[in-house]
C-alpha positions as CSV (number, residue, x, y, z in Angstrom):
1,M,43.9,10.4,-5.1
2,E,40.4,9.6,-6.5
3,M,42.0,9.1,-10.0
4,K,44.6,6.7,-8.6
5,W,41.9,4.7,-6.7
6,F,39.7,4.7,-9.8
7,L,42.4,3.3,-12.1
8,S,43.4,0.7,-9.6
9,K,39.8,-0.6,-9.6
10,I,39.4,-0.8,-13.4
11,Q,42.7,-1.4,-15.1
12,D,42.6,-5.2,-14.9
13,D,39.4,-5.1,-17.0
14,F,41.2,-3.3,-19.8
15,R,44.2,-5.6,-19.9
16,G,42.7,-7.3,-23.1
17,G,42.1,-3.9,-24.7
18,K,38.7,-2.3,-25.3
19,I,35.4,-3.5,-23.7
20,N,31.9,-3.7,-25.0
21,L,28.6,-2.5,-23.6
22,E,27.9,-5.7,-21.5
23,K,31.3,-5.5,-19.9
24,T,30.8,-1.8,-19.3
25,Q,27.6,-2.6,-17.4
26,R,29.2,-5.3,-15.4
27,L,32.2,-3.1,-14.5
28,L,29.8,-0.3,-13.3
29,E,28.0,-2.9,-11.1
30,K,31.4,-4.0,-9.7
31,L,32.1,-0.3,-8.8
32,D,28.7,-0.3,-7.0
33,I,27.2,2.3,-9.4
34,R,23.5,1.7,-9.8
35,C,22.5,2.5,-13.3
36,S,19.7,1.9,-15.8
37,Y,20.7,-0.2,-18.8
38,I,18.8,2.1,-21.2
39,H,20.6,5.2,-20.0
40,V,24.0,3.4,-20.0
41,K,23.4,2.2,-23.5
42,R,22.8,5.7,-24.7
43,I,25.8,7.2,-22.9
44,F,28.0,4.3,-24.2
45,K,26.9,5.1,-27.7
46,D,27.7,8.8,-27.3
47,N,31.2,8.1,-25.9
48,D,32.2,5.3,-28.3
49,R,34.1,7.6,-30.6
50,L,35.0,5.1,-33.3
51,K,31.5,3.6,-33.3
52,Q,32.8,0.0,-33.1
53,G,30.8,-1.0,-30.0
54,R,33.9,-1.1,-27.9
55,I,35.5,1.6,-25.6
56,T,38.9,2.5,-24.2
57,I,39.7,3.1,-20.5
58,E,39.5,6.9,-21.1
59,E,36.1,6.5,-22.7
60,F,35.0,4.4,-19.7
61,R,36.2,7.1,-17.4
62,A,34.1,9.6,-19.2
63,I,31.0,7.4,-18.9
64,Y,31.7,6.9,-15.2
65,R,31.9,10.6,-14.7
66,I,28.6,11.3,-16.5
67,L,26.9,8.7,-14.4
68,T,28.3,9.7,-11.0
69,H,29.0,13.5,-11.3
70,R,26.0,15.5,-10.0
71,E,26.6,19.2,-9.7
72,E,24.0,19.5,-6.9
73,I,25.9,17.0,-4.8
74,V,29.2,18.8,-5.5
75,E,27.7,22.1,-4.3
76,I,26.6,20.5,-1.0
77,F,30.0,18.8,-0.6
78,N,31.9,22.1,-1.3
79,A,29.8,24.0,1.2
80,Y,31.0,21.7,4.0
81,S,34.5,20.8,2.8
82,E,37.4,23.1,3.9
83,N,39.5,22.4,0.8
84,R,36.8,21.2,-1.7
85,K,38.6,17.9,-1.8
86,I,37.8,16.1,1.4
87,L,35.3,16.2,4.3
88,L,36.7,15.8,7.7
89,E,34.8,13.9,10.3
90,N,33.6,17.1,12.0
91,N,32.5,18.6,8.6
92,L,30.3,15.5,8.2
93,V,28.9,15.9,11.7
94,Q,28.1,19.5,10.9
95,F,26.4,18.6,7.6
96,L,24.3,15.8,9.3
97,T,23.2,18.2,12.1
98,Q,22.5,21.3,10.1
99,E,21.1,19.9,6.9
100,Q,19.8,16.4,7.7
101,Y,18.4,17.2,11.1
102,T,20.1,14.1,12.7
103,T,19.1,14.7,16.3
104,E,21.2,12.2,18.2
105,M,24.3,13.1,16.3
106,S,27.7,11.9,17.4
107,K,31.2,11.3,15.9
108,T,30.4,7.6,16.1
109,I,27.6,7.9,13.6
110,A,29.8,10.0,11.3
111,F,32.6,7.4,11.6
112,E,30.2,4.6,10.8
113,I,29.0,6.4,7.6
114,I,32.6,7.0,6.5
115,Q,33.4,3.3,7.1
116,K,30.4,2.2,5.1
117,Y,30.4,4.5,2.1
118,E,34.0,5.8,1.6
119,P,35.6,3.5,-1.1
120,I,39.1,4.9,-1.0
121,E,41.0,3.1,1.7
122,E,43.5,5.8,2.7
123,V,40.7,8.4,3.0
124,R,38.6,6.0,5.1
125,K,41.6,5.2,7.4
126,A,42.0,8.9,8.0
127,R,38.3,9.1,9.1
128,Q,37.6,11.4,6.1
129,M,35.3,11.4,3.2
130,S,36.0,12.1,-0.5
131,L,33.4,13.4,-3.0
132,E,33.2,9.8,-4.2
133,G,32.2,8.5,-0.8
134,F,29.8,11.5,-0.1
135,T,28.0,10.8,-3.4
136,R,27.5,7.2,-2.5
137,Y,26.2,8.1,0.9
138,M,23.7,10.7,-0.6
139,D,22.5,8.0,-3.0
140,S,22.0,5.4,-0.3
141,R,18.9,4.1,1.5
142,E,20.0,6.1,4.6
143,C,19.3,9.3,2.7
144,Q,15.9,8.3,1.4
145,L,12.8,10.4,2.1
146,F,11.1,7.7,4.1
147,K,12.1,7.7,7.8
148,N,14.1,4.6,8.9
149,E,12.2,4.4,12.2
150,C,8.9,4.0,10.3
151,R,10.3,0.9,8.5
152,K,9.7,-1.1,11.7
153,V,6.7,-1.6,14.0
154,Y,7.0,1.4,16.3
155,Q,3.4,2.1,17.2
156,D,1.6,0.9,20.3
157,M,0.0,-2.5,19.2
158,T,-2.0,-3.1,22.4
159,H,-5.1,-1.0,21.6
160,P,-8.3,-2.9,20.6
161,L,-8.6,-3.8,16.9
162,N,-11.1,-1.0,16.2
163,D,-8.4,1.6,16.9
164,Y,-6.4,0.7,13.8
165,F,-6.5,1.2,10.0
166,I,-6.3,-2.3,8.6
167,S,-4.9,-3.0,5.1
168,S,-7.9,-4.7,3.3
169,S,-8.6,-6.1,-0.1
170,H,-11.8,-6.7,-2.0
171,N,-12.5,-9.7,-4.2
172,T,-8.9,-10.8,-3.5
173,Y,-9.2,-13.9,-5.7
174,L,-9.6,-11.8,-8.9
175,V,-6.6,-10.7,-10.9
176,S,-8.4,-8.6,-13.6
177,D,-12.0,-7.7,-14.0
178,Q,-15.1,-8.7,-12.1
179,L,-17.1,-10.4,-14.8
180,V,-15.1,-12.7,-17.0
181,G,-11.5,-12.5,-15.6
182,P,-9.6,-15.3,-14.0
183,S,-9.7,-16.2,-10.3
184,D,-6.1,-16.9,-9.2
185,L,-4.3,-17.9,-6.0
186,W,-1.8,-15.2,-7.0
187,G,-4.4,-12.6,-5.9
188,Y,-4.1,-13.9,-2.3
189,V,-0.4,-14.4,-2.3
190,S,0.4,-10.9,-3.7
191,A,-2.0,-9.2,-1.4
192,L,-0.4,-10.9,1.7
193,V,3.1,-10.1,0.5
194,K,2.0,-6.4,0.2
195,G,1.0,-6.6,3.9
196,C,-2.8,-7.0,3.4
197,R,-4.5,-8.2,6.6
198,C,-8.1,-8.7,5.5
199,L,-8.9,-10.9,2.5
200,E,-12.2,-11.5,0.9
201,I,-13.3,-15.1,0.0
202,D,-16.5,-15.5,-2.1
203,C,-17.6,-19.1,-1.4
204,W,-20.1,-21.2,-3.4
205,D,-21.2,-24.8,-3.5
206,G,-18.9,-26.8,-5.8
207,A,-18.9,-30.2,-7.4
208,Q,-18.0,-33.4,-5.4
209,N,-18.8,-31.6,-2.2
210,E,-15.9,-29.2,-2.5
211,P,-16.7,-25.5,-1.9
212,V,-15.3,-23.2,-4.6
213,V,-14.2,-19.5,-4.7
214,Y,-15.3,-17.2,-7.5
215,H,-17.4,-14.1,-8.3
216,G,-21.0,-15.4,-8.3
217,Y,-23.2,-15.0,-11.3
218,T,-20.2,-14.2,-13.5
219,L,-17.9,-16.1,-15.8
220,T,-14.8,-15.7,-13.6
221,S,-13.0,-19.0,-13.2
222,K,-13.3,-21.1,-10.0
223,L,-10.7,-22.1,-7.3
224,L,-11.2,-24.8,-4.7
225,F,-11.8,-23.3,-1.2
226,K,-9.3,-25.6,0.4
227,T,-6.5,-24.6,-2.1
228,V,-7.2,-20.9,-1.3
229,I,-6.9,-21.6,2.4
230,Q,-3.6,-23.5,1.9
231,A,-2.1,-20.6,-0.1
232,I,-3.2,-18.2,2.6
233,H,-1.7,-20.4,5.3
234,K,1.6,-20.5,3.5
235,Y,1.9,-16.7,3.1
236,A,-0.2,-15.3,6.0
237,F,2.6,-14.2,8.2
238,M,5.4,-13.7,5.7
239,T,5.3,-9.9,5.8
240,S,3.5,-9.2,9.1
241,D,3.0,-11.1,12.4
242,Y,-0.3,-9.4,13.0
243,P,-3.7,-11.1,12.6
244,V,-5.3,-12.0,9.2
245,V,-9.1,-11.6,8.8
246,L,-10.8,-13.9,6.3
247,S,-13.9,-12.1,5.2
248,L,-16.3,-14.8,3.9
249,E,-18.9,-14.0,1.4
250,N,-20.7,-17.2,2.2
251,H,-23.2,-18.6,-0.4
252,C,-22.8,-22.3,0.5
253,S,-25.3,-24.9,1.7
254,P,-24.9,-26.0,5.3
255,A,-23.3,-29.3,4.2
256,Q,-20.5,-27.4,2.3
257,Q,-20.2,-24.8,5.1
258,E,-19.2,-27.8,7.3
259,I,-16.5,-28.7,4.8
260,M,-15.3,-25.1,4.9
261,A,-15.1,-25.2,8.7
262,D,-13.2,-28.5,8.5
263,N,-10.8,-27.1,5.9
264,L,-10.2,-24.0,8.1
265,Q,-9.4,-26.1,11.2
266,T,-7.2,-28.7,9.5
267,T,-5.2,-26.1,7.5
268,F,-4.7,-23.4,10.2
269,G,-4.7,-25.6,13.3
270,E,-3.7,-23.6,16.4
271,S,-3.5,-20.4,14.3
272,L,-7.2,-20.3,13.8
273,L,-9.0,-18.3,16.5
274,S,-11.9,-20.5,17.5
275,D,-12.7,-19.3,21.0
276,M,-12.6,-16.0,22.8
277,L,-9.4,-15.1,24.6
278,A,-9.7,-15.3,28.4
279,D,-8.6,-11.6,28.8
280,F,-11.1,-10.3,26.2
281,P,-14.6,-11.7,27.0
282,D,-16.4,-8.4,26.2
283,T,-13.8,-6.2,24.4
284,L,-11.9,-6.5,21.1
285,P,-8.4,-7.8,21.6
286,S,-5.4,-6.0,20.3
287,P,-3.3,-6.9,17.3
288,E,-0.5,-7.8,19.8
289,A,-2.8,-10.3,21.6
290,L,-3.8,-11.8,18.2
291,K,-0.3,-12.2,16.7
292,F,-0.1,-15.1,14.2
293,K,-3.8,-15.6,14.5
294,V,-6.4,-16.1,11.7
295,L,-9.9,-14.7,12.3
296,V,-13.0,-15.7,10.4
297,K,-15.5,-13.0,9.5
298,N,-19.0,-14.4,8.7
299,K,-22.5,-14.5,10.1
300,K,-22.8,-16.0,13.5
301,I,-25.5,-17.7,15.6
302,G,-25.7,-17.0,19.3
303,T,-23.3,-15.5,21.7
304,L,-19.6,-15.9,22.4
305,K,-20.4,-17.5,25.7
306,E,-22.6,-20.1,24.0
307,T,-19.8,-20.8,21.5
308,H,-17.4,-21.3,24.4
309,E,-19.7,-23.7,26.1
310,R,-20.1,-25.8,22.9
311,K,-16.3,-26.1,22.4
312,G,-15.3,-29.7,21.7
313,S,-18.9,-31.0,21.1
314,D,-19.9,-32.7,17.9
315,K,-21.5,-30.1,15.6
316,R,-22.0,-32.3,12.5
317,G,-25.4,-31.8,10.8
318,K,-26.3,-29.0,13.2
319,V,-27.9,-26.2,11.3
320,E,-29.4,-23.0,12.6
321,E,-31.5,-20.4,10.8
322,W,-30.4,-16.9,10.6
323,E,-33.2,-14.4,10.1
324,E,-32.3,-11.0,8.8
325,E,-34.3,-8.0,7.8
326,V,-34.4,-7.1,4.1
327,A,-35.1,-3.5,3.6
328,D,-36.6,-1.9,0.5
329,L,-34.5,-1.4,-2.7
330,E,-33.3,2.0,-1.7
331,E,-31.6,0.9,1.5
332,E,-30.6,-2.6,0.5
333,E,-27.5,-1.6,-1.1
334,E,-25.7,-4.9,-1.2
335,E,-28.7,-6.5,-2.8
336,E,-29.1,-3.6,-5.2
337,E,-25.5,-3.9,-6.2
338,K,-25.8,-7.7,-6.7
339,F,-28.8,-7.0,-8.8
340,K,-26.9,-4.4,-10.9
341,E,-24.1,-6.9,-11.2
342,S,-26.4,-9.5,-12.7
343,E,-27.7,-6.9,-15.1
344,I,-24.2,-5.8,-16.2
345,F,-23.4,-9.5,-16.6
346,E,-26.4,-10.2,-18.7
347,S,-25.6,-7.2,-20.9
348,V,-22.0,-8.5,-21.2
349,L,-23.2,-11.9,-22.3
350,G,-25.9,-10.3,-24.5
351,E,-28.6,-12.5,-23.0
352,N,-32.1,-11.1,-22.9
353,Q,-33.5,-13.0,-19.9
354,D,-36.6,-12.1,-18.0
355,K,-35.1,-9.7,-15.4
356,E,-37.6,-10.7,-12.8
357,T,-36.4,-14.3,-12.8
358,G,-32.9,-13.0,-13.0
359,V,-33.4,-11.3,-9.6
360,K,-35.0,-14.3,-8.0
361,K,-32.2,-16.5,-9.2
362,L,-29.8,-14.0,-7.8
363,S,-30.7,-14.0,-4.1
364,G,-33.8,-16.0,-3.5
365,V,-35.5,-12.7,-2.7
366,T,-37.6,-10.6,-5.1
367,L,-36.2,-7.2,-4.6
368,F,-39.2,-5.3,-5.8
369,K,-41.5,-6.6,-3.1
370,K,-40.7,-5.3,0.4
371,K,-39.9,-8.4,2.2
372,K,-39.6,-8.0,5.9
373,T,-37.1,-10.8,6.6
374,R,-35.2,-13.6,4.9
375,K,-33.9,-16.9,6.4
376,L,-30.4,-18.2,5.8
377,K,-29.2,-21.6,6.9
378,I,-25.9,-21.6,8.8
379,A,-23.9,-24.6,9.8
380,L,-23.0,-24.4,13.5
381,A,-19.5,-25.7,12.8
382,L,-18.7,-22.6,10.7
383,S,-20.7,-20.2,12.9
384,D,-18.7,-21.2,15.9
385,L,-15.4,-20.2,14.2
386,V,-16.6,-16.6,14.2
387,I,-15.4,-14.9,17.3
388,Y,-14.4,-11.2,17.2
389,T,-15.4,-10.5,13.6
390,K,-19.1,-11.3,13.3
391,A,-20.7,-9.9,10.1
392,E,-23.7,-7.7,11.0
393,K,-25.9,-5.8,8.6
394,F,-25.6,-2.1,9.0
395,K,-29.1,-0.6,9.7
396,S,-28.4,2.9,11.0
397,F,-26.1,4.7,13.4
398,Q,-28.8,4.9,16.0
399,H,-29.5,1.2,15.8
400,S,-25.8,0.4,16.2
401,R,-25.5,2.7,19.2
402,L,-28.4,0.9,20.9
403,Y,-28.0,-2.7,19.9
404,Q,-24.6,-3.5,18.2
405,Q,-22.3,-5.8,20.1
406,F,-18.6,-5.1,20.5
407,N,-17.7,-8.1,18.2
408,E,-20.1,-7.2,15.4
409,N,-18.6,-5.6,12.2
410,N,-20.4,-3.8,9.4
411,S,-19.7,-3.8,5.7
412,I,-21.0,-0.6,3.9
413,G,-20.9,0.0,0.1
414,E,-19.0,3.0,-1.0
415,T,-22.1,4.9,-2.3
416,Q,-24.0,4.6,1.0
417,A,-20.8,5.3,3.0
418,R,-20.1,8.4,0.9
419,K,-23.6,9.7,1.5
420,L,-23.4,9.1,5.3
421,S,-19.9,10.6,5.5
422,K,-21.2,13.8,3.9
423,L,-24.5,14.0,5.9
424,R,-23.5,12.5,9.2
425,A,-19.7,12.7,9.6
426,H,-19.8,13.1,13.3
427,E,-22.1,10.1,13.9
428,F,-20.0,8.1,11.4
429,I,-16.8,8.8,13.4
430,F,-18.6,7.9,16.6
431,H,-19.5,4.6,15.0
432,T,-16.0,3.8,13.7
433,R,-14.6,4.5,17.2
434,K,-16.5,1.5,18.5
435,F,-17.1,-0.9,15.6
436,I,-14.9,-2.2,12.9
437,T,-16.4,-0.9,9.6
438,R,-15.5,-2.2,6.2
439,I,-16.1,-0.1,3.0
440,Y,-16.2,-2.0,-0.3
441,P,-16.4,-0.8,-4.0
442,K,-19.8,-0.6,-5.6
443,A,-20.6,-3.5,-7.9
444,T,-21.0,-1.3,-11.0
445,R,-17.1,-1.2,-11.0
446,A,-17.1,-4.2,-13.3
447,D,-13.6,-3.3,-14.5
448,S,-12.3,-3.7,-10.9
449,S,-11.6,0.1,-10.6
450,N,-11.2,1.6,-7.2
451,F,-12.5,4.6,-5.2
452,N,-10.3,7.1,-3.4
453,P,-9.8,5.4,0.0
454,Q,-8.7,8.7,1.7
455,E,-12.3,10.0,2.2
456,F,-13.1,6.9,4.4
457,W,-9.8,6.9,6.3
458,N,-10.7,10.5,7.1
459,I,-13.7,9.3,9.1
460,G,-11.9,6.4,10.8
461,C,-13.1,3.4,8.7
462,Q,-10.8,0.6,9.7
463,M,-11.1,-1.7,6.6
464,V,-11.2,0.3,3.4
465,A,-11.2,-2.6,0.9
466,L,-9.7,-2.0,-2.5
467,N,-9.2,-4.2,-5.7
468,F,-5.5,-4.8,-5.2
469,Q,-5.2,-6.1,-8.7
470,T,-6.0,-2.7,-10.2
471,P,-3.1,-0.2,-10.4
472,G,-3.7,3.6,-10.2
473,L,-4.0,6.4,-7.7
474,P,-6.2,4.6,-5.1
475,M,-3.7,1.7,-4.8
476,D,-0.8,4.2,-4.7
477,L,-2.4,5.8,-1.7
478,Q,-3.1,2.4,-0.1
479,N,0.5,1.2,-0.6
480,G,1.9,4.6,0.6
481,K,-0.2,4.7,3.7
482,F,0.6,1.2,4.8
483,L,4.4,1.7,4.3
484,D,4.1,3.1,7.8
485,N,4.6,1.0,11.0
486,G,6.9,-1.5,9.4
487,G,4.4,-2.4,6.6
488,S,2.6,-4.5,9.2
489,G,-0.9,-3.8,7.7
490,Y,-2.0,-2.1,11.0
491,I,-1.7,1.6,11.6
492,L,-2.9,3.2,14.9
493,K,-5.6,5.8,14.1
494,P,-4.9,9.4,15.2
495,H,-6.1,10.1,18.7
496,F,-9.0,12.3,17.4
497,L,-10.5,9.3,15.6
498,R,-10.2,7.2,18.7
499,E,-11.1,9.4,21.7
500,S,-14.8,9.7,22.6
501,E,-14.5,13.4,23.6
502,S,-13.2,14.4,20.2
503,Y,-15.4,16.5,17.9
504,F,-13.3,16.0,14.8
505,N,-15.0,16.5,11.5
506,P,-12.7,16.2,8.4
507,S,-14.8,18.8,6.5
508,D,-14.8,21.4,9.3
509,I,-11.4,21.6,10.9
510,K,-11.3,23.7,14.1
511,D,-8.3,24.4,16.4
512,S,-5.8,22.7,14.2
513,M,-2.1,23.0,14.6
514,P,-1.1,23.1,10.9
515,I,2.3,22.0,9.5
516,T,4.0,24.2,6.9
517,L,5.7,21.8,4.5
518,T,8.4,23.1,2.1
519,I,9.8,20.9,-0.6
520,R,12.6,22.1,-2.9
521,L,12.5,19.8,-5.9
522,I,16.2,19.9,-7.0
523,S,16.7,17.3,-9.7
524,G,15.8,13.9,-11.2
525,I,18.1,10.9,-11.5
526,Q,18.0,8.5,-14.4
527,L,14.2,8.9,-14.8
528,P,12.4,6.0,-16.6
529,L,11.9,6.5,-20.3
530,T,8.6,6.4,-22.1
531,H,8.1,4.0,-25.0
532,S,8.1,6.9,-27.4
533,S,11.2,8.8,-26.1
534,S,14.9,8.2,-26.8
535,N,16.2,9.4,-23.4
536,K,15.2,12.9,-24.3
537,G,11.9,13.0,-22.5
538,D,10.3,16.4,-21.6
539,T,10.0,15.8,-17.9
540,L,7.9,17.4,-15.1
541,V,7.0,16.5,-11.5
542,I,3.6,17.0,-9.7
543,I,3.5,17.0,-5.9
544,E,0.1,16.2,-4.5
545,V,-1.3,16.3,-0.9
546,F,-4.1,13.9,0.0
547,G,-5.9,14.2,3.4
548,V,-8.9,16.1,4.7
549,P,-10.7,18.1,2.0
550,N,-9.0,21.3,3.1
551,D,-5.6,19.9,2.7
552,Q,-6.0,18.4,-0.8
553,M,-3.9,20.2,-3.3
554,K,-1.3,19.8,-6.1
555,Q,1.6,21.9,-7.5
556,Q,3.8,21.1,-10.5
557,T,7.2,22.0,-11.8
558,R,8.1,23.5,-15.2
559,V,8.9,21.1,-18.0
560,I,12.6,20.3,-18.5
561,K,13.0,19.7,-22.3
562,K,14.8,16.7,-23.7
563,N,16.4,15.4,-20.5
564,A,15.2,12.3,-18.6
565,F,18.7,11.5,-17.4
566,S,19.5,14.4,-15.1
567,P,16.8,17.1,-15.2
568,R,17.4,20.1,-12.8
569,W,14.3,22.0,-11.6
570,N,15.4,23.7,-8.4
571,E,11.9,24.8,-7.6
572,T,10.4,25.3,-4.2
573,F,6.8,24.5,-3.2
574,T,5.0,25.3,0.1
575,F,2.0,23.5,1.5
576,I,-0.1,24.4,4.6
577,I,-1.4,21.1,6.1
578,H,-4.1,21.3,8.8
579,V,-4.3,17.6,9.7
580,P,-0.8,16.2,9.1
581,E,-1.8,12.9,10.8
582,L,-4.0,11.9,7.9
583,A,-2.0,13.5,5.1
584,L,-0.2,11.6,2.3
585,I,2.3,13.2,-0.1
586,R,2.5,11.9,-3.6
587,F,5.3,12.7,-6.2
588,V,4.3,11.9,-9.8
589,V,6.8,12.1,-12.6
590,E,5.4,12.6,-16.1
591,S,6.7,13.1,-19.6
592,Q,5.0,15.9,-21.4
593,G,3.0,14.8,-24.5
594,L,1.4,17.6,-26.5
595,I,-0.9,15.4,-28.6
596,A,-1.7,12.3,-26.5
597,G,-1.4,14.0,-23.2
598,N,1.3,13.5,-20.5
599,E,2.7,10.0,-20.0
600,F,3.1,8.6,-16.5
601,L,6.8,7.7,-15.7
602,G,6.7,6.9,-12.0
603,Q,5.4,7.9,-8.6
604,Y,6.1,7.6,-4.8
605,T,3.5,8.1,-2.1
606,L,4.2,8.2,1.7
607,P,2.6,9.6,4.9
608,L,3.7,13.2,5.6
609,L,4.8,12.3,9.2
610,C,7.1,9.5,7.8
611,M,9.1,12.1,5.8
612,N,12.7,12.8,6.7
613,K,13.9,16.4,6.7
614,G,16.9,17.6,4.7
615,Y,18.4,16.5,1.4
616,R,16.6,13.3,0.4
617,R,16.2,10.8,-2.4
618,V,12.7,9.9,-3.5
619,P,12.6,6.4,-5.0
620,L,10.2,5.9,-7.9
621,F,7.7,3.1,-8.5
622,S,5.9,2.0,-11.7
623,R,2.1,2.0,-12.2
624,M,2.2,-1.7,-11.1
625,G,4.0,-0.8,-7.9
626,E,7.4,-2.2,-8.9
627,S,10.6,-0.4,-8.0
628,L,12.2,1.6,-10.8
629,E,15.6,1.9,-9.1
630,P,17.9,3.8,-9.7
631,A,15.2,6.3,-11.0
632,S,14.6,8.8,-8.3
633,L,14.1,12.5,-7.4
634,F,16.5,14.6,-5.3
635,V,14.7,17.0,-2.9
636,Y,15.2,19.2,0.2
637,V,12.4,18.9,2.7
638,W,11.6,21.1,5.7
639,Y,8.5,21.2,7.8
640,V,7.5,22.8,11.1
641,R,4.4,22.8,13.2
């Protein structure tokens, strides 16, 4: 029956005789067989008996079988089929209930699966499934590891903003390094498309009264502020409906700050939040209440009430002074980092300037003398656009407890944040329960490298800002975490990071209800090839857990020699995870290299609680975050609390 169906689908293509590689690829696509051109090319070559670059219908059939026949799928099919040829509707129901843990199972669901995936008409009409149909179903998105329900916004979006992890980027305008690389609108566009909700804009006075965006005191190229704002406006709500925060690093004169305010208002119009919401005079609104809104994060003069009273008045030329304390060099991390940045920059340029003047030029403050305060001039027009995201310097947890207002946010450098998280985890969590806290990379990361964001999510920091342009483990964790909740860029923090009576400490877990996670890594499907291999890569898989310190671990498979097309591992791994709400699981596929070390082939990261149980396909992504379809892993997952 399958043979008859198969020949009826392909014989027309062989009417003119043999077919070449390109036609073979097209015919496979017509048959809905997802395949990698590199693998098809190698299999075509192996099956082209006369080595003329053209194959017969029989040779095509052999290629089709190699690509679609997977022993592990046949074994599952035979376990549920009564005659090893066909699955009846109730056999499929049985498989979905027992193996796939489909809770609300019904014959209707089974019928829909048969209608969607069974290619042979007579089998489909009989409400049955052939091996051909079953293989297609097992290879479909419905059998992926990531839960379908997590692909949409399913969390409660009516909590205040401080109750969410918010996808955030650092120096969003850069697309390579921090010192001499280009600034590019693509930085903003790609971050927004990835669901990022907090963008950083470094603003400086530009020529012809036009503010510019670039990384100050470096040779990075400049973008016009208004062009950046227009690009953000175009892409802001393409991936997510929830609010976008523009974090302004503002170095502009009051005159150009007014131009910035004007640009923001004319570009965003009604989308720009420029007054407090009636229902939220003294608490942070929810993502739901701020849907399709753009918020400005900057320094602010006066109270929200005063801003409200000034609404509609002429603010041109009105400038206020902002006085802020400048601590000594130890505490003044941001200044210290800007200072380090200028030093790195000078060494990059090979200049041998007087360091003292370099510092003065940098911030208008000599860092070595303990100045008590410094004065900044702020245009009222820009200040009044800051509502629920007022930038406030972090002094200490005690100071915040006593004086910090609900709409004031802190930015803390990774070094200081790491120290605080180790020494005062409980106070840090108490702080992030009430106030939005942003963590940014230290300035010595001139190559735009990233820190591991997990340690700051563990203590409830809402905005853990990463260099989105830099691929690697931190961005894999970022992308994996924010797959959840429909990729909306907002994830509700676990209750123990929100509730005031919680005594959670990531380094000292008490009274946990651990999950036992078991993963049987069965096989690999058309794994990507390294530049050095011919399709005969020596492949292995590493499974890693990221979460609270106690949960971090990794395990790896044995190496399968000379097979990247269909390696079979059949190895089982067990993990005990104490805080599943914060855990991410990462699958990494590598090709063993004995001299130069292992070569990365692909990875997939997702939250533990977004994992489906049962037989699942794990899609793989490149280092740059691009899909490597059809490359994937085939696993069996089981977990219980």
